N, C-alpha and C positions, 0 to 999 in steps of 0.2 A: 764745613760747619754741619754738625748732625741735624737731622730733621727736627729733633726736639727743640733745638735752639730757635729755629724759625717759628715753631708754634708758640714758644714761650715769649718771643719778641712781640707778639701781637696782643699781649696782656697789659699794655701800657696803662690803659684807663683804670684797670683794677688796682694797679700799684699806686700807693699813696704819694709817691715821689713825683714831682713835676716832670713833664716829658722833656723839656729843653735840654738840660744837662744829663749826660749819662753818668749818674752818680755811682759811686763805688758800691753802695748798698744794693742798688738795683742790679748792677752787673754781677755782684757776688751771688745774689739770689738766683739769677738766671743760670749762672755757672753751676751752682750747687744742685739745683733741680735737674738741670740737663745731665749732670754727671750721675746723679742717682738713677735717672731713667736709662742712660746709656749702660751703666753697670748692670742693671737688671736685665736689659735686653741681651747683653753679652752672655749672661749666665743661664737664661732660660731657653729651653728648646722651643723652636718655632715662635719666638716672641718678637722677632724683628719687626719693628713698625707698629706693634700692638698698641702702645701708648698713644701714638698719633692717630691711629685708626679709631680707637675708642673716643678720643677727644673730638675728632671730626664728626662722628656719629652723635655724640652728646650735644655738640653745638647745633647740628641739624635739628635734633629733637627739641632742644630748648628754644631755638629760633622759631621753629614751627609752632610752638606753644605761645609765641609772642611774649616771651619773658623779656624784661628790661635788659639792655645790653650789658650792664654791670653784672647781672645774674648769669648771663650767658658766659661771660669771661671767667667768672668764678667756677662755673661748671666745667669749662674748658680746662682750667688749671687742675681741678680735682680729678678730671678724667686722665690728664697726662700723668699724674702721680699715683693713680688709684692702686697700683700693684707694687708700690715701692717696698712694702713690707715683705715681699718675697725675697728680699736680700737676706732675711733671717732664715729662710728655708734652705736646707742643704742642697747643694748643687746637684747631687745625685738624684734627688727627688724631682727637681725642676727639669732635669735632662732625661728622666726615665721615659723610654719609648712606649711602654705599655701602661695599663691601668695601675693606679696606686693602691696599695693595701690599706687597710683601715688605720694602721699606725702612721703611715705616710700621710693619709688624709688628715689625721689629727694635727700633724705638724703644719700642713698646708693651710688648715683652717685658722691658724694663728696669724697669718700674714696681714689681715686687716688691722688688728690691734698693734702689731709690730710696726706697720706703716704709720699709724697715728703717732706712735712713740718716736719714730725716726724723724718725723716732721717737726717735732717740738723744738729741737735746737736750731733747725733751719728757720723756723718762724719766730723764735724767741726774741730776735733782735728788734722786732716791731718797728723797723725803720722802712721796710720795703712793701709791706702789705697792710691793708686795712684790717681791723679786727673782724669785720663781717666776712671778708675774704678768707682769712685764716680759719674762722669757724666753719664756713661752708666747705672748704677743702678738707679739713679734718673729718667732718661728717661724711663726706663722699668716700674718703679713704677707709674709714671705719666700717661703713655700712654698705659698701658696694656689692656685697654678696647676700645682703638681707633680701627676704622675699615678702611679697604682699601678705602671705599667710603666716608670717612670723617664723617660718621654719628654716631660714637662712642662717648665716653665721656672720659675726662671732657671737651675737647675743641671742642664743637659742632660747 
């Protein structure tokens, strides 16, 4: 079982489905998200474990801020899938050993909005996640490269 499966399995309380039965909607969601993360990590140079590392750090930070447990779990899920939009970036760019040229950076800067779009069909079933959770995760995916001074992307 990939490490992402284990991290996603701990999001039970964020899921709107009761814990007792392992429903097909919940299982399908876990499989879909895990598959997206695994595909990304297989494509990107030096990305192995990145999603879980980011999720672990995000949970530490959110917990340290004494956020409610439901918020911490939403942040965890958003952190796990934050780079899913890189599936739209050409593999040659993701695997490039040196610095990216400006044209390559332009493509790379599209990954947050691509990720937000990728998650639409995954979340549209509305059977496995609460609306608040979907909203939070989409926001994290879209704005994870934003900066405090507003000079990040995608919304420069």
